[in-house]
C-alpha positions as MATLAB code, in Angstrom:
seq = 'XXXXXXXXXXXXXXXXXXXXXXXXXXXXXXXXXXXXXXXXXXXXXXXXXXXXXXXXXXXXXXXXXXXXXXXXXXXXXXXXXXXXXXXXXXXXXXXXXXXXXXXXXXXXXXXXXXXXXXXXXXXXXXXXXXXXXXXXXXXXXXXXXXXXXXXXXXXXXXXXXXXXXXXXXXXXXXXXXXXXXXXXXXXXXXXXXXXXXXXXXXXXXXXXXXXXXXXXXXXXXXXXXXXXXXXXXXXXXXXXXXXXXXXXXXXXXXXXXXXXXXXXXXXXXXXXXXXXXXXXXXXXXXXXXXXXXXXXXXXXXXXXXXXXXXXXXXXXXXXXXXXXXXXXXXXXXXXXXXXXXXXXXXXXXXXXXXXXXXXXXXXXXXXXXXXXXXXXXXXXXXXXXXXXXXXXXXXXXXXXXXXXXXXXXXXXXXXXXXXXXXXXXXX';
ca = [
       5.131   -8.591   28.862;
       2.057   -6.843   30.318;
      -1.220   -7.207   28.415;
      -2.050   -3.514   28.810;
       1.162   -2.211   27.192;
       0.730    1.128   25.428;
       3.636    0.368   23.087;
       4.751   -3.097   21.980;
       8.227   -3.349   20.489;
      10.341   -6.143   19.082;
      14.049   -6.423   19.593;
      16.058   -5.697   16.464;
      17.220   -9.306   16.368;
      13.576  -10.455   16.353;
      12.783   -8.737   13.058;
      11.446  -11.362   10.593;
      14.164  -12.798    8.353;
      11.697  -14.170    5.755;
       8.699  -12.856    3.840;
       5.464  -14.856    3.790;
       4.121  -16.025    0.426;
       0.426  -16.897    0.697;
       0.133  -18.410   -2.800;
       0.632  -22.058   -1.654;
      -2.077  -21.548    1.006;
      -4.772  -20.035   -1.229;
      -8.094  -21.930   -1.378;
      -7.568  -22.460   -5.118;
      -4.775  -21.712   -7.625;
      -4.276  -18.060   -8.488;
      -5.513  -17.446  -12.060;
      -2.466  -16.806  -14.282;
      -2.003  -13.583  -16.267;
      -3.379  -13.563  -19.825;
      -2.024  -11.909  -22.941;
       1.336  -10.466  -23.947;
       3.952  -10.976  -21.208;
       6.592   -8.856  -22.985;
       6.256   -5.869  -20.689;
       6.677   -7.999  -17.557;
       9.512  -10.096  -18.965;
      11.544   -7.249  -20.428;
      10.644   -4.314  -18.228;
      10.731   -5.774  -14.718;
      13.379   -7.087  -12.342;
      14.127  -10.798  -12.838;
      14.253  -11.769   -9.155;
      10.958   -9.982   -8.502;
       9.336  -11.900  -11.351;
      10.667  -15.156   -9.868;
       9.118  -14.200   -6.529;
       5.868  -13.281   -8.280;
       5.236  -16.902   -9.213;
       7.168  -18.679   -6.457;
       5.563  -21.847   -4.998;
       7.529  -21.435   -1.757;
       5.745  -20.385    1.438;
       8.742  -18.440    2.704;
      11.262  -16.237    0.869;
      14.508  -15.373    2.660;
      15.255  -11.672    3.111;
      18.917  -11.241    2.096;
      21.165  -10.271    5.011;
      22.297   -7.056    3.281;
      18.653   -6.048    2.845;
      17.887   -6.963    6.465;
      20.619   -4.551    7.499;
      19.077   -1.819    5.355;
      15.689   -2.529    6.952;
      17.310   -1.939   10.336;
      18.749    1.322    8.983;
      15.246    2.606    8.152;
      13.743    1.731   11.512;
      12.538   -1.863   11.416;
      11.058   -3.449   13.398;
       8.334   -0.852   14.041;
       6.068   -0.553   17.087;
       2.445   -1.473   17.655;
       0.569    0.998   19.867;
      -2.565    0.450   21.888;
      -4.880    3.414   21.247;
      -6.058    3.665   24.863;
      -7.020    7.343   24.630;
      -9.067    6.670   21.514;
     -10.807    3.756   23.229;
     -11.854    6.068   26.068;
     -13.005    8.769   23.641;
     -15.187    6.232   21.826;
     -16.429    4.653   25.073;
     -15.932    1.227   23.514;
     -15.182   -2.134   25.118;
     -13.000   -2.937   22.102;
      -9.220   -2.898   22.332;
      -7.691   -0.842   19.521;
      -4.128   -1.484   18.327;
      -2.367    0.162   15.420;
       0.845   -0.538   13.574;
       2.829    2.705   13.364;
       4.187    1.891    9.932;
       4.405    5.295    8.285;
       5.109    7.273   11.433;
       8.573    5.742   11.846;
       9.592    5.548    8.187;
      12.174    7.963    6.746;
       9.939    8.627    3.742;
       6.665    8.624    5.656;
       5.057    5.315    4.700;
       5.196    1.528    4.516;
       6.173    1.770    0.838;
       9.885    1.796    1.683;
       9.710   -1.951    2.522;
       9.260   -3.065   -1.090;
      11.106   -0.086   -2.599;
      14.331   -1.172   -0.894;
      13.802   -4.802   -1.873;
      13.201   -3.986   -5.544;
      16.140   -1.567   -5.658;
      18.394   -4.189   -4.041;
      17.511   -6.805   -6.671;
      17.797   -4.273   -9.519;
      21.319   -3.349   -8.474;
      22.283   -7.038   -8.264;
      20.983   -7.459  -11.818;
      23.223   -4.630  -13.025;
      20.450   -2.161  -13.797;
      21.050    1.574  -13.494;
      17.641    3.273  -13.374;
      14.264    2.590  -11.773;
      11.059    3.967  -13.307;
       7.714    4.085  -11.549;
       4.345    5.761  -11.045;
       2.936    7.329   -7.914;
      -0.488    8.575   -6.792;
      -0.363   10.178   -3.367;
       3.423   10.473   -3.628;
       4.348    8.088   -0.816;
       5.508    5.379   -3.217;
       7.427    7.820   -5.408;
       9.244    9.153   -2.353;
      10.056    5.654   -1.100;
      11.391    4.590   -4.497;
      13.473    7.785   -4.740;
      14.999    7.056   -1.332;
      15.674    3.387   -2.135;
      17.305    4.290   -5.446;
      19.566    6.796   -3.717;
      20.571    4.309   -0.996;
      21.430    1.634   -3.565;
      23.166    3.972   -6.022;
      20.557    3.953   -8.799;
      18.768    6.707  -10.709;
      14.993    7.116  -10.340;
      12.250    8.470  -12.612;
       8.769    9.057  -11.189;
       5.540    9.689  -13.127;
       3.198   11.388  -10.690;
      -0.572   11.692  -11.124;
      -1.021   15.296  -12.235;
      -3.938   16.113   -9.891;
      -1.691   15.409   -6.898;
       1.544   16.731   -8.412;
      -0.144   20.147   -8.510;
      -0.624   20.559   -4.768;
       2.105   18.504   -3.094;
       5.078   20.765   -3.786;
       6.905   19.753   -0.606;
       6.716   16.052   -1.441;
       7.918   16.720   -4.969;
      10.919   18.528   -3.483;
      11.451   15.556   -1.148;
      11.743   13.194   -4.130;
      14.063   15.588   -5.927;
      16.291   15.906   -2.852;
      16.840   12.156   -3.148;
      17.903   12.795   -6.757;
      14.805   11.593   -8.612;
      13.420   13.186  -11.758;
       9.687   13.751  -11.318;
       7.128   14.312  -14.096;
       3.447   15.209  -13.858;
       1.416   12.480  -15.577;
       0.148   12.551  -18.250;
       3.418   13.972  -19.583;
       4.979   14.817  -22.924;
       7.550   12.024  -22.430;
       5.448    9.142  -23.725;
       2.984    8.277  -26.455;
       0.314    7.629  -23.828;
       0.871   11.005  -22.193;
       1.037   13.012  -25.398;
      -2.177   11.455  -26.669;
      -4.097   12.317  -23.507;
      -2.734   15.850  -23.296;
      -3.718   16.468  -26.908;
      -7.336   15.653  -25.960;
      -7.215   17.515  -22.632;
      -4.202   19.730  -21.786;
      -5.452   19.860  -18.176;
      -5.970   16.106  -17.753;
      -5.853   15.199  -14.004;
      -4.215   11.828  -14.644;
      -4.623    8.536  -12.802;
      -2.473    5.703  -11.493;
      -3.371    3.578  -14.524;
      -2.103    6.329  -16.859;
       1.076    6.849  -14.831;
       1.731    3.089  -14.941;
       1.477    3.142  -18.741;
       3.936    6.030  -18.911;
       6.384    4.328  -16.570;
       6.262    1.115  -18.579;
       6.766    2.943  -21.884;
       9.776    4.747  -20.459;
      11.367    1.648  -18.891;
      10.862   -0.493  -21.994;
      12.805    2.063  -24.066;
      15.953    1.704  -21.892;
      17.846   -1.598  -21.508;
      19.415   -0.383  -18.256;
      16.090    0.559  -16.660;
      13.426   -1.447  -14.851;
       9.816   -0.640  -14.172;
       8.977   -1.086  -10.481;
       5.471   -1.197   -9.027;
       4.393   -0.029   -5.588;
       1.316   -2.244   -5.209;
      -0.968   -4.896   -6.806;
       1.506   -7.639   -7.757;
       2.394  -10.563   -5.508;
       6.076   -9.742   -5.019;
       5.102   -6.286   -3.710;
       2.616   -7.712   -1.206;
       5.189  -10.384   -0.344;
       7.742   -7.738    0.683;
       5.104   -5.924    2.722;
       4.243   -9.020    4.794;
       7.042   -8.000    7.135;
       4.388   -5.660    8.601;
       1.937   -8.412    9.508;
       4.696  -10.813   10.576;
       5.949   -8.239   13.065;
       2.378   -7.646   14.240;
       1.871  -11.352   14.893;
       4.919  -11.440   17.154;
       3.860   -8.235   18.903;
       0.296   -9.375   19.543;
       1.554  -12.740   20.778;
       3.846  -10.940   23.235;
       0.790   -9.420   24.960;
      -1.349  -12.540   24.585;
      -3.681  -11.009   22.035;
      -4.941  -12.045   18.606;
      -7.024   -9.740   16.398;
     -10.725  -10.342   15.928;
     -10.696   -7.659   13.235;
      -7.866   -6.500   10.927;
      -8.430   -3.202    9.107;
      -6.450   -1.266    6.530;
      -7.100    1.061    3.620;
      -6.902   -0.391    0.131;
      -6.097    1.051   -3.271;
      -4.051   -1.529   -5.149;
      -3.560   -3.587   -1.997;
       0.006   -3.248   -0.696;
      -0.552   -1.997    2.850;
      -3.753   -3.995    3.347;
      -1.969   -7.127    2.149;
       1.097   -6.293    4.195;
      -0.725   -6.350    7.508;
      -3.481   -8.835    6.610;
      -1.827  -11.660    4.646;
      -0.020  -13.331    7.583;
      -3.317  -13.380    9.513;
      -5.228  -14.488    6.403;
      -2.766  -17.376    6.212;
      -3.895  -18.398    9.701;
      -7.530  -18.221    8.588;
      -6.778  -20.477    5.628;
      -4.548  -22.991    7.443;
      -5.821  -22.930   11.033;
      -9.426  -21.819   10.665;
      -9.053  -18.650   12.752;
     -12.105  -16.391   12.483;
     -10.609  -12.924   12.104;
     -12.652  -10.460   10.070;
     -10.701   -8.525    7.410;
     -12.002   -5.106    6.325;
     -10.634   -3.056    3.416;
     -11.395    0.672    3.688;
     -11.824    2.369    0.306;
     -13.053    5.538   -1.367;
     -16.257    5.707   -3.377;
     -14.104    7.337   -6.063;
     -12.574    3.903   -6.702;
     -14.339    1.095   -4.818;
     -12.570   -1.554   -6.868;
     -13.461   -4.429   -4.519;
     -17.091   -3.657   -5.325;
     -16.398   -3.914   -9.056;
     -16.376   -6.962  -11.335;
     -14.140   -9.982  -10.768;
     -12.676  -10.518  -14.231;
      -9.558  -10.178  -16.356;
      -8.388   -6.616  -16.977;
      -5.197   -4.660  -17.653;
      -3.338   -3.047  -14.781;
      -2.579    0.084  -16.840;
      -4.539    2.563  -18.967;
      -2.990    1.752  -22.362;
      -3.149   -2.033  -22.083;
       0.620   -2.587  -22.093;
       0.465   -5.022  -19.186;
      -0.942   -8.537  -19.440;
      -4.482   -8.964  -18.146;
      -4.852   -9.952  -14.498;
      -7.838  -11.687  -12.858;
      -8.914   -9.118  -10.293;
     -11.733   -6.970   -9.037;
     -11.800   -3.996  -11.385;
     -13.780   -0.911  -12.352;
     -12.227   -0.963  -15.843;
      -8.693    0.142  -16.716;
      -9.882    3.307  -18.497;
     -12.430    4.241  -15.843;
     -12.648    7.974  -15.081;
     -12.394    8.444  -11.317;
     -12.780   11.793   -9.528;
      -9.654   13.080   -7.754;
      -9.599   12.776   -3.961;
      -6.981   13.806   -1.418;
      -6.473   10.153   -0.515;
      -5.321    9.649   -4.088;
      -3.290    6.534   -3.298;
      -6.650    4.734   -3.104;
      -7.825    5.933   -6.535;
      -6.986    2.899   -8.650;
      -9.281    0.843  -10.843;
      -8.084   -2.647   -9.862;
      -7.110   -4.687   -6.818;
      -4.303   -7.181   -6.264;
      -5.138  -10.578   -7.840;
      -4.366  -12.345   -4.543;
      -6.647  -10.097   -2.501;
      -9.271  -10.249   -5.241;
      -9.363  -14.030   -5.084;
      -9.686  -13.929   -1.290;
     -12.438  -11.322   -1.584;
     -14.223  -13.541   -4.093;
     -14.014  -16.472   -1.664;
     -15.550  -14.411    1.148;
     -12.474  -13.742    3.281;
     -12.367   -9.947    2.840;
     -15.081   -7.358    3.468;
     -15.016   -3.827    2.121;
     -16.415   -0.415    3.021;
     -16.216    2.649    0.756;
     -16.421    6.198    2.128;
     -17.843    9.284    0.331;
     -15.642   11.244   -2.044;
     -15.984   14.486   -0.073;
     -13.744   12.724    2.516;
     -15.226   14.696    5.419;
     -15.975   11.626    7.483;
     -12.543   10.067    7.080;
     -10.715   13.339    7.711;
     -12.848   14.003   10.802;
     -11.904   10.517   11.983;
      -8.249   11.371   11.429;
      -8.738   14.551   13.463;
     -10.180   12.513   16.357;
      -7.206   10.145   16.122;
      -4.819   13.107   16.097;
      -6.423   14.687   19.152;
      -6.345   11.450   21.174;
      -3.199    9.662   19.975;
      -1.092   12.598   18.770;
      -0.092   11.311   15.334;
      -1.203   12.902   12.054;
      -2.025   10.177    9.506;
      -1.787   10.366    5.738;
      -5.155   10.802    3.987;
      -5.081    7.162    2.895;
      -4.459    6.003    6.472;
      -7.397    8.151    7.582;
      -9.625    5.621    5.798;
      -8.120    2.837    7.897;
      -8.736    4.867   11.056;
     -12.337    5.619   10.045;
     -13.069    1.924    9.528;
     -11.424    0.991   12.840;
     -13.504    3.636   14.637;
     -16.645    2.272   12.976;
     -15.789   -1.224   14.226;
     -15.148    0.104   17.740;
     -18.487    1.897   17.636;
     -20.235   -1.353   16.693;
     -18.628   -2.924   19.777;
     -19.940   -0.058   21.903;
     -23.458   -0.749   20.672;
     -23.236   -4.538   21.019;
     -21.082   -4.694   24.151;
     -18.613   -7.055   22.422;
     -15.001   -6.798   23.529;
     -13.113   -7.306   20.295;
      -9.421   -6.841   19.527;
      -9.117   -4.528   16.511;
      -5.780   -4.167   14.709;
      -5.368   -1.462   12.060;
      -2.530   -0.137    9.962;
      -1.496    3.524   10.012;
       0.599    3.110    6.898;
       1.662    6.723    6.346;
       2.063   10.072    8.097;
       0.323   13.221    6.934;
       3.049   15.821    7.444;
       3.048   16.704    3.735;
      -0.726   16.527    3.302;
      -1.758   19.635    5.213;
      -3.369   21.309    2.201;
      -5.696   18.329    1.839;
      -6.719   18.583    5.481;
      -7.212   22.328    5.147;
      -9.440   21.970    2.093;
     -11.620   19.154    3.459;
     -11.929   20.338    7.060;
     -11.886   24.079    6.229;
      -9.342   24.835    8.959;
];
């Protein structure tokens, strides 16, 4: 295969048949959760909990689930952003994984949504309950529930629920029931609305509501779109595909970039390459692009709850505090107080760098506009952060003359985020 390919594809039969579990390769044991495990044990899917603590490096993807992955467009292409390289006048080579652009729901989130729905159905459950911030995860879970014959309930951060009417309709077309969070459905929601009827909500609050709801129904399971190991595990299909694609053109990334809220799409693309850094000593730089509204990787590395009300056990992670007030941003999928325990440990050991962009989002949305004009694809607001960081790295190469290979993840499309672009860019 030519090294200067504009699009690098895998054959369907070359799609990875196993997920990569980095836990056995970590530089030290992952700190275990602390506190009451009731919510995890009762409210979550048994197979996912087994995967959460698995000591195995590789987890087989069931054949039925592999077939569903093929149905939703896996494997997905890697593109070389040649036009963007020319625009930036950089010696760097820029490659991006078109993860959200070829997904039926618009993002990478469908990878773990389908896996969790598959295992829930096998367990005999009937309803999936979750939270969502930007709406990508809620849409993916709604789709996965529909495909597997389950009901879905989504608690959606109120600040985003207000302006994304089309995405709310998308979830409802799949058959999901969607509630603005905080809601009147739960004790957590009612308490917050009593204090502030116009409360904007947060992912931590929506998680508490989803857990409360799921724990009240023996036929329901709470499913999470980020943070925990089994979620990142399912997303490693992204990075595993990328490794095969880069190998096909005789390239290996010097820099891997992705946006980071809880950690699912960053972990998805980065963990297979981080495994190489841990086992083989490769010297790739890993950069997490964040918002200054929630720069959790710049917080404290300590035990904290994953939800607002403290229903979950405490996880060792980088955190801003589980009741931290964070200003709404249009890239709301990044507005979360804590980061995945696995990524937090690797950050603490010096394997992951972070950059946080201003809350007015002008720089990241302008970067997305440049990407749109040169490459033709409209990214989700969260993916705009990934693009901004990749452009910054390419600009550093222009100044230094270094010819680096930069791989970044465009984890979602922005077709339902036009109001955010209009507000920030005043177009």
